[in-house]
VONU-912351 format. One line per field, with one value per residue (C-alpha): x, y, z; residue in three letters. Coordinates in nm, 3 decimals. Example, Ala and Ser with C-alpha at 12.3 -4.5 7.8 and 13.67 -1.06 7.14 Angstrom:
BEGIN
east	[1.230	1.367]
north	[-0.450	-0.106]
up	[0.780	0.714]
code	[ALA	SER]
***
This chain:
BEGIN
east	[0.000	0.151	0.137	0.244	0.244	0.028	-0.209	-0.582	-0.843	-1.209	-1.487	-1.862	-2.162	-2.366	-2.740	-2.707	-3.032	-3.232	-3.081	-3.164	-3.517	-3.587	-3.435	-3.276	-3.189	-3.069	-2.857	-2.697	-2.609	-2.463	-2.256	-2.119	-2.030	-1.853	-1.660	-1.554	-1.489	-1.349	-1.263	-1.089	-0.879	-0.775	-0.681	-0.471	-0.318	-0.207	-0.060	-0.338	-0.544	-0.908	-0.924	-1.290	-1.606	-1.935	-2.268	-2.213	-1.836	-1.488	-1.154	-0.825	-0.459	-0.170	0.203	0.250	0.069	0.112	-0.046	-0.344	-0.419	-0.370	-0.600	-0.870	-0.857	-0.876	-1.177	-1.368	-1.291	-1.384	-1.717	-1.794	-1.735	-1.948	-2.229	-2.227	-2.517	-2.692	-3.031	-3.009	-3.187	-2.952	-2.616	-2.377	-2.135	-1.888	-1.698	-1.336	-1.109	-0.736	-0.514	-0.152	-0.123	-0.046	-0.284	-0.321	-0.259	-0.503	-0.459	-0.584	-0.777	-0.655	-0.786	-0.722	-0.716	-0.540	-0.846	-1.096	-0.950	-0.974	-1.343	-1.400	-1.224	-1.453	-1.754	-1.616	-1.585	-1.851	-2.022	-1.767	-1.488	-1.178	-1.056	-0.709	-0.523	-0.241	0.007	-0.096	-0.046	0.304	0.397	0.244	0.199	0.513	0.475	0.131	-0.010	-0.334	-0.368	-0.509	-0.755	-0.712	-1.020	-0.856	-0.852	-1.160	-1.287	-1.448	-1.638	-1.441	-1.104	-0.953	-0.728	-0.846	-0.742	-0.588	-0.793	-0.741	-0.973	-0.822	-0.877	-1.019	-1.011	-1.143	-1.316	-1.641	-1.865	-2.223	-2.289	-2.543	-2.731	-2.858	-3.029	-3.392	-3.445	-3.792	-3.872	-3.627	-3.448	-3.115	-2.843	-2.557	-2.334	-2.154	-1.896	-1.679	-1.738	-1.386	-1.458	-1.349	-1.683	-1.883	-1.803	-1.821	-1.785	-1.812	-1.641	-1.730	-1.951	-1.991	-2.366	-2.559	-2.907	-3.160	-3.459	-3.689	-3.503	-3.333	-2.982	-2.709	-2.377	-2.073	-1.865	-1.908	-2.007	-1.807	-1.964	-1.826	-1.725	-1.886	-1.661	-1.777	-1.726	-1.998	-2.261	-2.576	-2.535	-2.236	-2.205	-2.330	-2.074	-2.279	-2.311	-2.555	-2.793	-3.080	-3.315	-3.464	-3.788	-3.724	-3.783	-4.064	-4.066	-4.443	-4.727	-4.936	-5.001	-5.027	-4.676	-4.543	-4.719	-4.567	-4.218	-4.235	-4.380	-4.085	-3.826	-4.022	-4.020	-3.643	-3.602	-3.831	-3.635	-3.299	-3.445	-3.465	-3.086	-2.923	-2.589	-2.725	-2.843	-3.136	-3.301	-3.681	-3.860	-4.055	-3.729	-3.560	-3.875	-3.903	-3.581	-3.719	-3.570	-3.496	-3.125	-2.832	-2.737	-2.437	-2.644	-2.913	-2.646	-2.516	-2.860	-2.958	-2.620	-2.547	-2.261	-2.456	-2.762	-2.956	-3.153	-3.297	-3.539	-3.854	-4.039	-4.304	-4.315	-4.428	-4.521	-4.189	-4.071	-3.728	-3.544	-3.202	-3.062	-2.741	-2.551	-2.368	-2.080	-2.104	-1.773	-1.579	-1.781	-1.861	-2.114	-2.003	-2.269	-2.513	-2.747	-3.021	-3.327	-3.579	-3.884	-4.226	-4.502	-4.684	-4.373	-4.410	-4.496	-4.157	-3.956	-3.847	-3.736	-3.516	-3.357	-3.289	-3.131	-2.890	-2.803	-2.717	-2.515	-2.327	-2.248	-2.138	-2.398	-2.577	-2.933	-3.040	-3.201	-3.580	-3.571	-3.363	-3.671	-4.040	-4.153	-4.323	-4.653	-4.855	-4.791	-5.048	-4.940	-5.305	-5.330	-5.000	-5.125	-5.437	-5.205	-5.018	-5.342	-5.467	-5.139	-5.151	-5.492	-5.397	-5.090	-5.314	-5.430	-5.788	-6.118	-6.260	-5.925	-5.868	-6.205	-6.127	-5.785	-5.950	-6.200	-5.924	-5.710	-6.014	-6.057	-5.692	-5.713	-6.029	-5.851	-5.542	-5.604	-5.230	-5.159	-5.122	-4.976	-5.320	-5.476	-5.216	-5.283	-5.657	-5.563	-5.377	-5.687	-5.893	-5.632	-5.652	-6.031	-5.986	-5.693	-5.871	-6.227	-6.337	-6.590	-6.800	-6.713	-6.348	-6.288	-6.429	-6.198	-5.902	-6.010	-6.035	-5.694	-5.543	-5.693	-5.554	-5.208	-5.193	-5.292	-5.034	-4.758	-4.778	-4.563	-4.216	-4.144	-4.435	-4.338	-4.188	-4.484	-4.734	-4.556	-4.548	-4.926	-4.978	-4.772	-4.994	-5.308	-5.207	-5.116	-5.474	-5.595	-5.380	-5.170	-4.835	-4.634	-4.753	-4.733	-4.367	-4.293	-4.427	-4.291	-3.939	-3.962	-4.073	-3.764	-3.539	-3.681	-3.663	-3.401	-3.437	-3.813	-3.826	-4.199	-4.173	-3.903	-4.131	-4.421	-4.190	-4.095	-4.464	-4.525	-4.213	-4.311	-4.676	-4.553	-4.344	-3.998	-3.867	-3.505	-3.571	-3.841	-3.591	-3.343	-3.608	-3.732	-3.379	-3.321	-3.640	-3.527	-3.185	-3.345	-3.598	-3.430	-3.741	-3.950	-4.319	-4.407	-4.546	-4.195	-4.142	-4.440	-4.273	-3.952	-4.134	-4.332	-4.022	-3.825	-4.118	-4.149	-3.774	-3.796	-3.640	-3.914	-3.686	-3.613	-3.981	-4.084	-3.819	-3.941	-4.309	-4.236	-4.050	-4.345	-4.585	-4.358	-4.376	-4.748	-4.961	-5.213	-5.419	-5.297	-4.936	-5.044	-5.226	-4.918	-4.708	-4.949	-4.890	-4.512	-4.524	-4.739	-4.493	-4.214	-4.402	-4.494	-4.874	-4.911	-4.755	-4.957	-5.283	-5.174	-5.135	-5.476	-5.636	-5.477	-5.584	-5.946	-5.953	-5.891	-6.140	-6.391	-6.577	-6.260	-6.304	-6.094	-6.287	-6.165	-5.812	-5.865	-5.973	-5.666	-5.439	-5.612	-5.305	-5.092	-5.022	-5.312	-5.061	-4.938	-5.280	-5.413	-5.184	-5.243	-5.620	-5.571	-5.344	-5.588	-5.873	-5.666	-5.609	-5.984	-6.058	-6.408	-6.484	-6.792	-6.947	-7.286	-7.577	-7.535	-7.173	-7.262	-7.562	-7.467	-7.089	-7.103	-6.811	-6.624]
north	[0.000	0.331	0.633	0.993	1.330	1.580	1.874	1.807	2.075	1.984	2.213	2.180	2.384	2.545	2.468	2.241	2.052	2.373	2.517	2.202	2.184	2.546	2.537	2.208	2.293	2.644	2.528	2.254	2.503	2.756	2.489	2.362	2.716	2.786	2.463	2.515	2.888	2.927	2.613	2.404	2.695	2.819	2.472	2.411	2.759	2.673	2.339	2.130	1.834	1.744	1.375	1.344	1.527	1.503	1.664	1.934	1.940	1.826	1.704	1.832	1.753	2.005	1.946	2.281	2.393	2.758	2.687	2.515	2.806	3.069	2.871	2.851	3.228	3.290	3.060	3.234	3.581	3.472	3.331	3.652	3.856	3.623	3.642	4.021	4.074	3.739	3.719	3.590	3.261	3.178	3.248	2.959	2.965	2.704	2.607	2.497	2.290	2.228	1.969	1.860	1.492	1.141	0.974	0.634	0.637	0.418	0.495	0.849	0.847	0.955	0.796	0.790	1.022	1.304	1.331	1.279	1.564	1.801	1.710	1.773	2.110	2.204	2.130	2.368	2.657	2.923	2.982	3.159	3.071	2.854	2.640	2.484	2.249	2.356	2.176	2.400	2.724	2.620	2.586	2.907	3.162	3.362	3.311	3.464	3.816	3.720	3.601	3.306	3.316	3.031	2.823	2.593	2.215	2.056	1.705	1.594	1.288	0.966	1.131	1.009	1.300	1.665	1.880	2.225	2.448	2.797	3.014	3.205	3.579	3.710	4.078	4.308	4.028	4.154	3.887	3.926	3.724	3.448	3.580	3.867	3.637	3.552	3.231	3.207	2.847	2.671	2.720	2.901	2.881	3.115	2.963	2.844	2.879	2.642	2.506	2.464	2.176	1.816	1.694	1.909	1.774	2.096	2.223	2.581	2.901	3.260	3.425	3.798	3.843	4.140	4.276	4.031	4.129	4.088	4.358	4.128	4.242	3.989	4.093	4.095	3.872	3.623	3.789	3.746	3.711	3.686	3.318	3.108	2.892	2.529	2.560	2.827	2.621	2.558	2.189	1.981	1.977	1.651	1.435	1.475	1.784	1.990	2.243	2.464	2.590	2.930	3.044	3.238	3.611	3.769	4.144	4.167	4.228	3.976	3.680	3.446	3.541	3.481	3.142	3.038	3.155	2.954	2.661	2.652	2.665	2.408	2.181	2.214	2.121	1.819	1.695	1.737	1.565	1.238	1.222	0.991	1.165	1.504	1.644	1.880	2.090	2.079	2.375	2.409	2.542	2.706	2.894	3.048	3.239	3.396	3.744	3.782	3.711	3.669	3.342	3.291	3.331	3.102	2.838	2.879	2.847	2.547	2.373	2.345	2.455	2.567	2.788	2.799	3.118	3.297	3.540	3.470	3.695	3.661	3.919	3.941	3.574	3.459	3.328	3.437	3.264	3.347	3.075	3.103	2.879	3.030	2.851	2.976	2.822	2.979	3.298	3.334	3.276	2.964	2.912	3.138	3.051	3.233	3.058	3.186	2.993	3.057	3.092	2.778	2.581	2.702	2.355	2.226	2.504	2.300	2.012	2.236	2.417	2.086	1.926	2.214	2.223	1.854	1.904	2.190	1.961	1.695	1.457	1.212	1.323	1.051	0.816	0.812	0.858	1.176	1.399	1.365	1.401	1.734	1.734	1.836	1.978	2.244	2.555	2.605	2.260	2.307	2.638	2.460	2.216	2.501	2.661	2.332	2.267	2.611	2.527	2.176	2.288	2.489	2.161	2.270	2.100	2.350	2.413	2.038	2.001	2.296	2.152	1.823	2.006	2.193	1.881	1.697	1.981	1.954	1.576	1.597	1.835	1.615	1.246	1.181	1.419	1.145	1.384	1.545	1.202	1.122	1.450	1.379	1.064	1.271	1.485	1.169	1.050	1.385	1.355	1.018	1.122	1.423	1.282	1.563	1.327	1.055	0.801	0.801	0.434	0.484	0.782	0.556	0.306	0.584	0.718	0.369	0.331	0.666	0.589	0.253	0.413	0.692	0.437	0.368	0.679	0.588	0.949	0.950	0.623	0.769	0.999	0.721	0.480	0.750	0.783	0.407	0.384	0.645	0.469	0.128	0.286	0.411	0.066	-0.071	-0.282	-0.187	-0.437	-0.302	0.055	0.008	-0.162	0.127	0.404	0.260	0.226	0.589	0.731	0.497	0.638	1.001	1.023	1.401	1.416	1.527	1.474	1.118	1.052	1.210	0.986	0.684	0.782	0.788	0.445	0.298	0.412	0.309	-0.031	-0.057	0.022	0.313	0.336	0.329	0.588	0.822	0.780	0.854	1.161	1.294	1.253	1.450	1.729	1.756	1.784	2.033	2.244	2.464	2.152	2.139	2.039	1.700	1.569	1.568	1.341	1.017	1.118	1.170	0.848	0.654	0.768	0.678	0.336	0.288	0.359	0.707	0.922	1.221	1.249	1.187	1.476	1.700	1.626	1.674	2.009	2.120	2.011	2.219	2.522	2.493	2.420	2.407	2.126	1.915	1.584	1.667	1.777	1.449	1.253	1.474	1.399	1.027	1.076	1.276	1.005	0.736	0.952	0.974	1.344	1.337	1.711	1.812	1.541	1.685	2.032	1.910	1.739	2.063	2.258	1.995	2.007	2.383	2.333	2.043	2.048	1.735	1.529	1.161	0.849	0.738	1.051	0.963	0.617	0.766	0.992	0.702	0.441	0.386	0.257	-0.101	-0.178	-0.296	0.062	0.221	-0.011	0.131	0.489	0.452	0.346	0.641	0.891	0.741	0.784	1.147	1.214	1.187	1.032	0.740	0.925	1.270	1.344	1.512	1.824	1.851	1.835	2.073	2.320	2.295	2.176	1.937	1.828]
up	[0.000	-0.111	0.119	0.070	0.246	0.059	0.098	0.058	-0.016	0.050	-0.078	-0.027	-0.143	0.136	0.128	-0.177	-0.111	-0.076	-0.393	-0.591	-0.453	-0.542	-0.893	-0.991	-1.352	-1.273	-0.980	-1.189	-1.463	-1.217	-1.040	-1.369	-1.476	-1.147	-1.176	-1.537	-1.519	-1.168	-0.974	-1.237	-1.377	-1.032	-0.909	-1.221	-1.189	-0.835	-0.942	-0.792	-0.918	-0.857	-0.770	-0.669	-0.775	-0.584	-0.668	-0.408	-0.366	-0.462	-0.326	-0.466	-0.402	-0.398	-0.382	-0.205	0.111	0.009	-0.329	-0.165	0.071	-0.198	-0.427	-0.154	-0.100	-0.474	-0.501	-0.219	-0.355	-0.704	-0.585	-0.393	-0.708	-0.921	-0.662	-0.639	-0.880	-0.837	-0.657	-0.303	-0.368	-0.658	-0.496	-0.452	-0.160	-0.044	0.267	0.230	0.454	0.402	0.570	0.537	0.612	0.503	0.257	0.095	-0.281	-0.475	-0.844	-0.899	-0.571	-0.226	0.091	0.465	0.764	0.578	0.351	0.632	0.838	0.541	0.509	0.883	0.859	0.572	0.794	1.060	0.814	0.784	0.448	0.228	0.474	0.500	0.791	0.801	1.034	1.262	1.038	0.749	0.943	1.050	0.686	0.552	0.832	0.738	0.364	0.303	0.347	0.525	0.883	1.071	1.361	1.615	1.689	1.942	1.950	1.798	1.859	1.535	1.423	1.358	1.437	1.764	1.855	1.867	1.570	1.609	1.381	1.237	1.031	0.740	0.780	0.455	0.552	0.285	0.100	-0.061	0.087	0.201	0.518	0.475	0.778	0.564	0.320	0.310	0.121	-0.023	0.061	0.286	0.615	0.615	0.874	0.907	1.138	1.412	1.672	1.854	2.198	2.324	2.558	2.520	2.651	2.412	2.070	1.876	1.529	1.505	1.392	1.441	1.182	1.143	1.128	0.999	1.038	0.899	0.690	0.987	1.173	1.424	1.509	1.566	1.714	1.489	1.709	1.996	2.321	2.637	2.981	3.335	3.366	3.638	3.852	3.876	4.252	4.267	4.088	4.291	4.208	4.097	3.720	3.563	3.380	3.061	2.842	3.048	2.893	3.009	2.738	2.820	2.650	2.332	2.378	2.181	2.118	2.107	2.350	2.157	2.388	2.088	1.975	2.326	2.337	2.005	2.104	2.424	2.231	1.991	2.269	2.470	2.165	2.135	2.501	2.463	2.163	2.333	2.639	2.446	2.429	2.680	2.621	2.729	3.064	2.999	3.270	3.296	3.144	3.470	3.615	3.317	3.212	3.560	3.489	3.173	3.131	3.501	3.510	3.272	3.108	3.336	3.651	3.506	3.447	3.803	3.963	3.753	3.776	3.403	3.182	2.877	2.835	2.509	2.453	2.156	2.000	1.801	1.558	1.287	1.011	0.648	0.626	0.771	1.106	1.229	1.511	1.654	1.878	2.075	2.316	2.613	2.785	3.143	3.250	2.962	2.989	2.620	2.347	2.165	1.899	1.720	1.438	1.249	1.105	0.852	0.731	0.592	0.850	0.734	0.838	1.195	1.328	1.213	1.382	1.684	1.461	1.251	1.544	1.721	1.417	1.377	1.747	1.739	1.423	1.588	1.882	1.634	1.774	1.548	1.479	1.238	1.490	1.513	1.889	1.883	1.869	1.797	1.441	1.370	1.559	1.257	0.913	0.997	1.186	1.284	1.443	1.624	1.768	1.894	2.072	2.240	2.357	2.499	2.675	2.836	2.985	3.093	3.286	3.520	3.683	3.745	3.662	3.412	3.245	3.210	3.035	2.806	2.720	2.622	2.401	2.215	2.173	2.037	1.789	1.684	1.649	1.438	1.199	1.177	1.262	1.223	1.510	1.773	2.029	2.059	2.119	2.382	2.561	2.553	2.743	3.002	3.058	3.112	3.361	3.545	3.569	3.736	3.955	4.103	4.085	3.853	3.694	3.853	3.585	3.687	3.609	3.260	3.222	3.305	3.040	2.780	2.883	2.847	2.499	2.388	2.528	2.355	2.023	2.060	2.114	1.742	1.713	1.834	1.919	2.168	2.332	2.650	2.718	2.642	2.877	3.143	3.113	3.124	3.441	3.607	3.483	3.620	3.954	3.983	3.886	4.170	3.932	4.080	3.877	3.542	3.666	3.757	3.426	3.219	3.444	3.431	3.053	3.030	3.203	3.006	2.682	2.803	3.079	3.119	3.183	3.547	3.602	3.470	3.731	3.994	3.896	3.901	4.258	4.356	4.204	4.365	4.714	4.677	4.562	4.879	4.734	4.945	4.832	4.456	4.524	4.691	4.406	4.143	4.331	4.375	4.002	3.936	4.169	4.005	3.661	3.795	4.068	4.109	4.148	4.250	4.605	4.506	4.436	4.814	4.890	4.770	4.949	5.279	5.242	5.140	5.444	5.669	5.504	5.544	5.917	5.911	6.068	6.122	5.749	5.670	5.896	5.742	5.389	5.482	5.651	5.338	5.125	5.337	5.313	4.935	4.919	5.232	5.183	5.418	5.272	5.358	5.708	5.770	5.663	5.890	6.175	6.116	6.115	6.441	6.600	6.499	6.640	6.975	6.947	6.983	7.055	6.725	6.551	6.689	6.579	6.221	6.231	6.349	6.064	5.813	5.932	5.900	5.532	5.509	5.800	5.683	5.647	5.730	5.734	5.426	5.252	5.355	5.214	4.881	4.868	4.959	4.745	4.526	4.811	4.899	5.142	5.401	5.428	5.475	5.746	6.014	5.895	5.943	6.304	6.376	6.223	6.426	6.744	6.647	6.626	6.255	6.224	5.999	5.868	5.925	6.078	5.900	6.115	6.012	5.645	5.659	5.932	5.936	6.300	6.282	6.598]
code	[MET	GLU	ARG	LYS	LEU	THR	THR	ILE	LEU	ALA	ALA	ASP	VAL	VAL	GLY	TYR	SER	SER	LEU	MET	GLU	ASN	ASP	GLU	ALA	GLY	THR	PHE	ASP	ARG	LEU	ARG	ALA	HIS	ARG	LYS	GLU	LEU	PHE	GLU	PRO	GLU	ILE	VAL	LYS	HIS	HIS	GLY	ARG	ILE	PHE	LYS	LEU	MET	GLY	ASP	GLY	LEU	LEU	ALA	GLU	PHE	GLY	SER	VAL	VAL	ASP	ALA	VAL	GLU	CYS	ALA	VAL	ALA	LEU	GLN	ARG	GLY	LEU	ALA	GLU	ARG	ASN	ALA	ASN	VAL	PRO	ASP	ASP	GLN	ARG	ILE	GLU	VAL	ARG	ILE	GLY	ILE	ASN	LEU	GLY	GLU	VAL	ILE	VAL	GLU	GLY	GLU	ASP	ARG	LEU	GLY	GLU	GLY	VAL	ASN	ILE	ALA	ALA	ARG	LEU	GLU	GLN	LEU	ALA	GLU	PRO	GLY	GLY	ILE	CYS	VAL	SER	GLY	LYS	VAL	THR	LYS	GLU	VAL	GLU	LYS	LYS	LEU	SER	PHE	GLY	PHE	GLU	PRO	MET	GLY	GLU	GLN	LYS	VAL	LYS	ASN	ILE	THR	GLU	PRO	ILE	THR	VAL	PHE	LYS	VAL	ARG	LEU	ASP	GLY	MET	PRO	HIS	ARG	PRO	ALA	ALA	MET	ARG	ARG	GLU	SER	ARG	LYS	TRP	THR	TRP	THR	THR	SER	ALA	LEU	VAL	ASN	ASP	GLY	ARG	LEU	LEU	GLY	LEU	LEU	GLY	VAL	VAL	VAL	LEU	GLY	THR	VAL	ALA	ALA	GLY	ILE	TYR	LEU	SER	ALA	SER	PRO	LYS	ASP	PHE	PRO	PRO	VAL	SER	PRO	ASP	LEU	MET	ALA	PHE	PRO	LEU	PRO	PRO	LYS	ILE	SER	VAL	ALA	VAL	LEU	PRO	PHE	ASN	VAL	ASP	SER	ALA	ASP	THR	THR	GLU	ALA	LEU	ILE	GLY	ARG	GLY	VAL	SER	SER	GLY	VAL	ARG	GLN	ARG	LEU	SER	LYS	ARG	GLY	ASP	LEU	PHE	ILE	ILE	SER	GLU	HIS	SER	SER	PHE	GLN	LEU	ASP	GLY	LYS	ILE	GLY	ALA	GLY	GLU	ALA	ALA	ARG	ARG	LEU	GLY	VAL	ARG	TYR	VAL	LEU	SER	GLY	ARG	PHE	GLU	ARG	GLN	ASP	GLY	HIS	VAL	PHE	ILE	ASP	ALA	ARG	LEU	ILE	ASP	ALA	ILE	ALA	GLY	ARG	GLU	THR	TRP	HIS	GLN	HIS	PHE	ASN	LEU	GLU	SER	GLU	LYS	LEU	ALA	GLN	ALA	SER	ASP	GLU	VAL	THR	LYS	ASN	ILE	LEU	ALA	ALA	LEU	ASN	LEU	ASN	SER	SER	GLY	SER	ASN	ASP	TRP	PRO	SER	SER	PRO	SER	GLU	SER	ALA	GLU	VAL	TRP	LEU	LEU	HIS	LEU	ARG	ALA	GLU	GLU	LYS	TRP	LEU	GLN	THR	ALA	ARG	ASP	GLU	ASN	ALA	GLU	ALA	ARG	ARG	VAL	TRP	GLN	GLN	ALA	TYR	SER	ARG	ASP	PRO	ASN	PHE	LEU	LEU	ALA	LEU	LEU	MET	ILE	GLY	TRP	THR	GLU	TRP	ALA	ASP	ALA	ARG	PHE	ALA	TRP	ARG	GLU	ASP	TRP	PHE	GLY	ALA	LEU	ASP	ARG	ALA	GLU	ARG	ASP	ALA	GLN	THR	ALA	MET	ALA	SER	GLN	SER	LEU	GLU	SER	CYS	ALA	ARG	ASP	LEU	LEU	GLY	SER	ILE	TYR	LEU	GLN	LYS	MET	ASP	HIS	ALA	ARG	ALA	LEU	GLU	PHE	ALA	ARG	GLN	ALA	VAL	ALA	ALA	ASP	PRO	ASN	GLU	ALA	ASP	ALA	TRP	GLY	ARG	LEU	ALA	VAL	ILE	GLU	VAL	PHE	ALA	GLY	ASN	PRO	ARG	PRO	ALA	ILE	GLN	ALA	ALA	GLN	THR	ALA	ILE	ARG	LEU	ASN	PRO	TYR	TYR	PRO	ALA	TRP	TYR	LEU	MET	PRO	ILE	ALA	GLU	ALA	TYR	ARG	LEU	ASP	GLY	ASN	ASN	ALA	ARG	ALA	ILE	GLU	ALA	ALA	LEU	GLN	GLU	ILE	ARG	ARG	SER	ASP	ASN	PHE	TYR	ALA	ARG	LEU	ARG	LEU	ALA	ILE	TYR	PHE	THR	GLN	ALA	GLY	ASP	ARG	ASP	ARG	ALA	LEU	GLU	GLN	VAL	SER	LEU	ALA	ARG	LYS	ALA	TRP	PRO	THR	LEU	THR	ILE	SER	ASP	TRP	GLY	TRP	LEU	SER	ARG	PHE	LYS	ASP	PRO	ARG	GLN	THR	GLU	GLY	ASP	ARG	LYS	ILE	LEU	SER	GLN	LEU	GLY	ILE	PRO	GLU	PHE	VAL	SER	PHE	ASP	CYS	LEU	THR	HIS	ASN	GLN	CYS	PRO]
***
């Protein structure tokens, strides 16, 4: 096998698929003209040789490193000149990567790592830009008139060792940044910057962005922020790449616009959440920090390294999104990308943003479980989903019924929109859980049917299994409830509420230690967690014989949300700890909130537990003065003892 040291130039057309879809014949003709009139003559002029042509790119070999870099600069400047008077949606731009390395010679072809690195460098370059390896700069830095901007060591796909990367400075080059374009049909992306972290597999360079047609201003260079010391984080940093997704800002007083902006960012978080190689904070926590503090402080409070934020705007039939990733430890913006799509593609916005984020992190996004498929092709149906979700999250009887009505409307308009059907199932479950309808067992059956149907969509599997776990808990089938709940968190390891529900099922099934572990996982994913996360922790400690920790957790739960059910449990804990006076105090406070409270009511609230747990609780409540039933006078005249 013959090997040789040579210089490889890799070039690739930016947005090739979009160009071909918009104008296949025209794009083909323009590419052929560029190749014949610019690329081939310049490569020959600089003593190079094209050894491989692809539909959207080429590979060339040069005997001189200086010739290769000078050729790349000539190509980019030549393209900029040829594009000067060409309409935006017809311009052809390329990225170029250059590497000096050893290759395998196979006839006229060149193979091996030397070629692969050149291709990876090309992927790191911005549109109209050039990236080179450190070996290249050592050879040419004192021989050429233009400079090189260091991008640090980059860990790239299928290359074991990090590559030292430089960007060629093309100062004075008449090049219009891609961020200023407005493609008529497809998404555009302008860039990317490097995350200089061995754990965060990054591609990225720095793109100078301009003012987009929608009027959104993007800074001309990466922004720096005060770095956050890992020692000052509110929680230890996870071993995985950790990200909090903040709601996208909307410069509009229109509540619909704000709802859509939050819906897009929520969709991005949900899609990233599916990744087992990422640690993604719950939106319940990250959305509470909306606009109140800087990205660095948000990262510190949530215990993550990276914060994804952005801006959302609709104008003139287009949707514009700017997304940026902040590295709180490094104290700088490391990635920034602009998106532009037609308004009817609004439902696919989260998909597109997520795909590009994963690409920027050099993470594979081809698997079907990486993110849900677009919820509906219809922007109108997707907006119905967002409105229903807003109602459902209020956890109230009337709002739950209204959410179901809107989801039913969405599902009737798009029968393929299985997410709406699944959420209808969640509303049925809520009716049963909180006894909002008399036919609660029928509601559970309907919820189970909807969940089973929704599981036909692989992207909804985790949410459907989560619902089935909650359904079987109410049906007192602890074994099946545990099976589905554990499958749910395995399929979506960053869904905090699913971990919380697993904790509830574990403790009601009589498994205290797994319950504590699941609840602690939920709390770490959702630092501003709801009070109900503490219920399984308190019950688990009590079941495990640690009354002191049970009392501590129940008191914390009451401080977060004062409710009679928590006070009755606390009364039981105090009784078991031998403190009857404090137990009676809690019973008194609970009965102020619910004067007609009976042991039968307690039994209804605790009906999901293993019966062996509730038998002793009933005796304790009876000893503390809770009646088995209430008298007629108590019900009609509020004359309860």
